[in-house]
C-alpha positions, 0 to 999 in steps of 0.5 A, spaced: 538 479 463 535 486 462 537 489 457 540 495 459 542 502 456 549 505 454 553 506 459 555 513 456 548 514 458 548 512 465 551 516 471 557 513 473 556 512 480 550 507 476 554 504 471 560 503 477 555 499 481 551 496 475 559 493 472 560 490 480 553 486 480 554 484 473 561 482 474 559 478 480 553 474 477 551 471 471 544 472 467 540 468 474 545 472 479 542 479 476 534 476 477 536 474 484 539 481 486 533 484 483 528 479 488 532 480 494 530 488 493 523 486 492 520 482 496 478 492 545 471 492 545 467 499 543 460 500 547 455 501 542 452 506 547 448 510 541 449 514 537 446 521 541 445 528 539 452 532 539 452 540 536 457 540 531 464 541 534 468 539 528 470 542 521 469 537 517 472 536 509 473 529 504 475 529 498 478 524 492 484 524 487 487 520 482 494 518 483 494 512 477 501 512 475 503 509 468 500 503 466 504 500 462 512 498 461 512 500 468 514 494 474 509 493 479 509 494 487 508 490 492 511 483 490 518 485 488 517 481 482 522 484 476 517 480 471 511 483 474 511 490 469 503 492 467 499 491 462 493 495 462 488 497 468 483 493 472 481 499 477 485 506 477 489 508 484 486 514 488 487 518 494 482 519 499 483 525 504 479 527 511 480 533 514 478 533 521 478 541 525 476 543 532 470 548 530 472 553 536 479 552 534 480 551 526 487 551 527 488 545 531 486 539 525 489 534 521 488 531 515 488 523 513 490 521 507 489 514 504 492 512 498 491 506 494 498 505 494 503 500 497 506 504 502 507 511 504 514 513 503 519 519 505 520 523 498 512 523 496 510 526 503 515 531 503 512 533 496 505 534 499 507 536 505 511 541 501 505 543 496 500 543 501 504 548 506 505 553 501 498 553 498 496 554 505 501 556 510 500 554 517 495 550 516 497 544 513 504 541 516 509 536 517 505 535 523 498 534 522 499 531 515 498 523 515 500 519 509 498 512 509 498 507 503 493 501 503 499 496 502 496 493 496 500 489 490 497 492 484 500 498 483 504 502 479 511 502 483 518 505 483 516 512 487 519 510 493 526 513 494 531 508 497 535 504 493 532 497 495 525 498 492 528 500 486 531 495 484 526 491 481 523 498 478 530 498 475 531 505 479 525 511 480 519 512 476 518 520 477 511 519 473 509 515 478 511 519 484 508 526 480 502 523 479 501 520 486 503 527 489 498 531 484 492 526 486 493 527 493 494 534 494 487 534 489 484 530 493 485 535 499 484 541 496 477 538 495 476 536 502 479 543 503 474 547 498 468 543 501 470 543 510 463 543 513 460 543 520 459 536 522 460 530 527 463 524 528 462 517 532 464 511 532 463 503 532 466 497 530 464 490 528 468 483 527 470 480 520 471 473 521 471 471 513 477 476 510 483 475 513 488 469 516 495 469 519 500 467 513 505 466 519 502 461 525 507 458 527 511 465 528 505 466 532 505 461 536 512 462 539 509 468 543 508 466 550 502 462 552 498 467 557 499 473 552 496 468 546 490 466 551 488 473 551 485 473 544 480 469 540 483 468 533 491 468 531 489 474 527 486 481 529 478 480 525 476 487 528 474 493 524 473 499 526 469 504 523 469 512 524 463 515 521 463 523 519 456 526 518 454 532 517 450 537 521 444 534 520 446 527 521 447 526 514 453 521 512 458 525 508 463 518 508 467 513 513 473 511 516 475 504 516 480 500 520 482 493 517 487 489 517 488 485 511 494 484 506 492 488 500 495 481 495 488 478 493 491 479 486 496 474 485 503 476 483 502 474 475 497 479 474 500 485 471 493 490 471 494 496 475 489 495 480 487 497 488 486 491 491 481 488 495 481 496 500 480 500 492 474 494 491 471 496 498 471 503 497 468 502 490 463 498 492 461 502 499 461 509 494 458 506 489 452 503 492 451 510 496 451 513 488 450 508 484 449 513 478 456 517 479 462 514 476 468 512 480 472 517 483 466 523 483 462 520 489 461 525 494 461 520 499 468 518 501 469 511 503 477 510 506 478 502 508 484 504 510 490 499 513 491 497 520 496 492 524 497 488 516 503 485 518 502 477 518 496 477 515 493 475 508 487 475 503 488 468 502 483 464 506 483 457 504 490 457 506 497 455 503 498 450 497 502 447 493 501 447 486 506 442 484 504 439 477 507 432 477 509 431 485 505 427 489 504 433 494 501 437 489 495 440 491 497 438 499 498 443 504 505 447 504 510 446 510 507 450 515 514 451 519 518 454 513 512 454 506 515 449 502 513 444 497 519 439 496 523 443 500 523 450 496 518 456 497 517 457 489 511 453 488 507 454 494 501 459 494 496 461 498 489 461 495 483 466 496 476 465 497 475 465 490 480 460 488 477 456 483 475 462 479 480 467 479 483 472 483 480 477 481 473 473 484 478 473 491 479 480 490 471 482 489 470 476 495 474 479 500 472 487 498 465 485 499 467 483 505 469 489 509 464 494 505 458 489 508 462 490 515 463 498 514 456 498 512 453 494 518 457 499 523 454 505 519 447 503 520 448 501 527 449 504 534 455 509 534 458 512 540 460 520 539 466 522 538 467 529 543 474 533 544 480 536 542 484 536 535 491 535 535 497 531 533 504 530 534 510 528 529 517 527 529 524 524 527 527 518 530 534 515 527 532 507 528 539 505 527 542 506 534 536 508 539 538 506 546 533 506 551 531 503 557 526 497 557 521 497 564 526 492 568 532 497 567 536 493 562 539 498 557 538 496 550 538 498 542 535 498 535 541 496 530 542 499 523 537 496 518 539 489 516 534 484 511 534 477 514 535 471 508 528 469 509 526 475 507 528 472 500 523 466 502 518 471 500 511 470 503 506 465 501 502 471 498 508 472 494 513 467 494 521 468 494 525 465 489 532 460 489 532 455 495 531 461 501 526 459 505 523 462 511 523 460 518 531 459 518 534 463 524 541 459 524 548 463 523 550 458 518 549 460 512 543 456 508 547 454 502 554 457 502 553 459 494 549 465 497 556 467 501 559 467 495 554 472 492 554 477 498 561 477 497 568 476 501 569 483 502 568 489 502 569 491 494 566 485 491 559 485 497 552 486 494 552 490 501 558 492 506 559 486 509 556 486 517 561 488 522 560 484 529 557 489 532 552 489 527 550 480 527 549 481 534 546 486 534 541 483 529 541 476 532 538 470 531 537 473 524 542 471 520 544 477 515 542 477 507 542 485 506 546 489 510 542 496 508 543 499 514 550 500 511 549 501 504 550 508 502 552 508 495 549 511 489 545 513 494 541 510 501 539 503 500 534 503 506 531 509 511 535 509 517 530 515 520 522 513 521 516 518 522 513 517 529 506 520 528 500 521 532 493 523 531 488 525 537 481 527 535 477 527 541 477 520 545 479 518 537 487 516 537 491 513 530 497 511 531 500 512 525 506 507 523 511 507 517 511 498 518 507 493 517 504 491 524 498 492 528 497 500 528 493 504 533 489 509 534 486 512 539 479 515 539 477 520 543 480 518 537 488 517 537 491 514 531 498 511 532 500 511 524 505 507 523 509 514 521 513 510 518 511 504 513 511 499 517 507 491 517 505 490 525 503 483 527 496 481 531 501 481 538 504 488 537 497 491 535 495 489 542 502 491 546 502 498 542 495 499 543 494 498 550 501 501 551 498 507 549 492 507 551 494 506 558 499 512 557 494 517 554 489 515 561 494 514 567 497 522 564 490 524 563 490 526 556 484 521 555 479 518 560 477 510 560 473 512 553 480 513 550 480 508 543 486 507 539 488 504 532 493 503 528 494 505 521 499 505 516 504 503 512 505 511 513 509 516 511 516 512 510 517 505 508 521 502 514 519 494 512 516 490 519 515 489 526 514 482 530 515 481 538 522 478 540 518 472 540 517 472 532 523 476 530 526 469 533 522 464 528 525 469 523 520 468 518 519 473 513 516 478 517 522 477 522 527 477 517 524 484 514 523 487 522 530 491 520 532 494 526 533 488 530 529 484 535 528 491 540 524 495 534 517 495 537 519 496 544 524 502 541 516 504 538 513 503 544 518 506 548 517 513 543 510 513 542 508 513 549 513 519 550 510 523 546 503 522 549 503 528 553 503 532 547 496 530 545 493 533 551 488 538 551 492 545 553 499 541 550 504 547 548 511 547 544 514 541 540 518 534 542 525 534 540 526 530 534 531 527 530 533 529 523 529 527 518 531 522 511 535 525 507 532 528 500 534 523 495 530 524 489 533 529 485 539 524 485 535 518 484 537 514 477 532 511 473 533 505 467 526 506 464 526 509 457 522 514 455 517 513 449 520 514 443 514 514 438 507 511 436 505 510 429 499 506 426 500 500 421 500 503 414 493 504 411 490 505 418 489 510 423 490 511 431 484 509 434 482 505 428 478 498 430 481 492 429 476 487 432 469 489 432 464 487 437 459 481 435 452 484 431 449 479 436 446 480 442 449 480 448 447 478 455 449 478 462 455 475 464 457 475 457 464 479 455 464 483 449 470 487 447 474 490 441 481 491 439 483 498 437 489 501 433 493 504 440 498 508 442 502 508 449 498 510 455 505 513 458 503 519 453 498 521 457 496 518 464 489 522 464 488 523 471 481 524 473 479 521 466 479 515 463 482 510 457 475 507 456 468 508 456 462 504 455 456 508 453 450 507 452 445 510 447 439 514 451 433 518 448 438 519 442 444 521 447 450 517 448 451 517 455 457 513 459 456 508 464 462 504 465 470 507 465 476 504 467 475 505 474 469 500 474 472 493 475 467 490 470 472 493 465 479 491 462 483 496 458 490 492 455 495 494 451 500 490 447 506 493 444 507 490 436 513 493 434 518 496 438 522 498 431 516 500 428 512 503 434 505 500 433 501 497 439 494 494 440 489 496 445 484 491 448 478 494 451 473 488 455 467 489 459 464 483 462 456 485 463 453 485 470 447 482 472 441 488 473 445 491 466 439 494 462 437 492 455 439 497 450 444 499 445 451 500 447 458 501 444 465 502 447 470 508 446 477 508 446 481 514 448 488 515 447 494 519 446 500 518 440 507 522 441 510 523 433 518 522 432 517 529 432 513 533 434 507 533 440 503 528 443 495 528 440 489 526 442 484 521 438 479 517 439 476 510 437 469 507 437 467 500 437 460 498 432 454 499 436 452 492 439 445 490 443 444 487 450 438 483 450 
């Protein structure tokens, strides 16, 4: 059982909550509670000469939070606490303004985090609207996460995703806000006339459907419209200066950020961050990551049931007859449980980091192909619309005249079954849609009375509304100590000419229309392939029928954005109740509700549109009352006779070669003392003409920074820095430098440097 702070150090409401959970659960059940929380072809007409209709700005900022002693966000695993750094997380900002009417602008932020969040976005909007009054607003700022699962956690303001991070981690949230605002400031500072163009390609080797049996529940005539059971198209929006030189790109492609497995504890940016690194470094090879003028945004799209683990899911069950065999197709189990069913990436026989490189490279090469091929110009005005919708009880009429409603949020049993990318625990499985309990024990755990339940017991009306989902966590009714789940979500669309991104807060298919229209899962949600088609086609048809756009309208979906609202599936997929259906928190008519609301907002994207649409209240502010159980750094100390940065294990004095790994260990200090945003914890330096030149930083995927606590009582720790030498590395003399910051028991934090002996590469 995890150690908790003394009761007297905790807020009363948290004490009561923890006491209730502790009273109900043994050590194993505490782990369970934490676990439950976690877990159209574009014609290539050729690029035509177009006078600059747009002002374009691109910027990047470091958003890496604490890389040690902090739970990671994505897999919702209590045991996945970070121990170091593989690649820094970044926000990339893309500003598009109408040159004739500069106030008509949008800023699209693509952040290397699991999903957008209402609290973080609120702070970003507040700072930008204060610095640039009337320029950047709640309507035109889109905050989209790449949905990667190896970043720093604790930044979401609802309680459910905070449980595994032991509450809110302000340091993480502050880093995301600071780096994102900096990215927008940089983009604003380099606004210049430019042109936009659009293209797409097909990428066949970068994703598969992790819930194919749920997809098969969709009508045969619907499935017959598609060649694959997963969206394989990548859309690329190219940003050029007025002379036709590329300044950057925004790509949209659906694949989960789960190349790095649940047992990884190194902070990274997964496959989309890798794709961005590969593209930016290919354009500016002599610039360090985060310091390129060319900005490559690899945005998430209809991510819902996608997986980068393209070899499929297999049983990792040593000693069992089914070891190495494919998992059960319906329930993703091995021997009846999900824990040993794991998806395998293309680099499975080497490492998940190799799989991450391969999937990232596939996206990089796809975008590169589009950027160097024939493109279609984007022309037209810039518009945006954003409202809030209360999803807990949104009533509307279906095309057949039936009145239906969404439901207050609830998680199904299969939510706890996890996915093949990150399996669940105990005997929870996917694909169970019976109202009967899977195991009577969990009914006891849930509680038979409101006084004993983890979340309030669902009413008959809630059960009927969510049917056929068997409810495990009735989060929409859980308000103590603050909201467990969102009930209000963003509905946001951006239009740039004939291109439109639809922003969604869930994991599903994202829609963007080009003329450009983006439909962002303005709430962070995940969409499945069928959903992407339904939403994008519905919005595109509405855009054309109302005269907002012509037949060249192009729509994409981007997300999860702005506020996290889990998943969206079709009603048929919902009925199967695999992970995605169980995580469609607002019930079986969630998809139709989004289509209804998005469609109603289309007129506000017209060239001559005025006024603002009606909106429900935004999500309540909760960060001011957020609970945190993460202790601060108390102090750091060096061993007797040693100084901070002293070399404990030095490099070899024999030559290294490409493919070798060189490493050194230093007397360390806690990196939470200074996140070194826009900096680096390490450098690999080369001796050039008698001067040391930095050639690698902690954002290069070839370097690893690991921190190890030696003694909590004594405050000692070590840092190990390694570099795997790439092919083509010049021969010469090199060294490893460690940059740290120590905190005394009394006094202020101070920086220090450790330097290895020099070594040679032959």
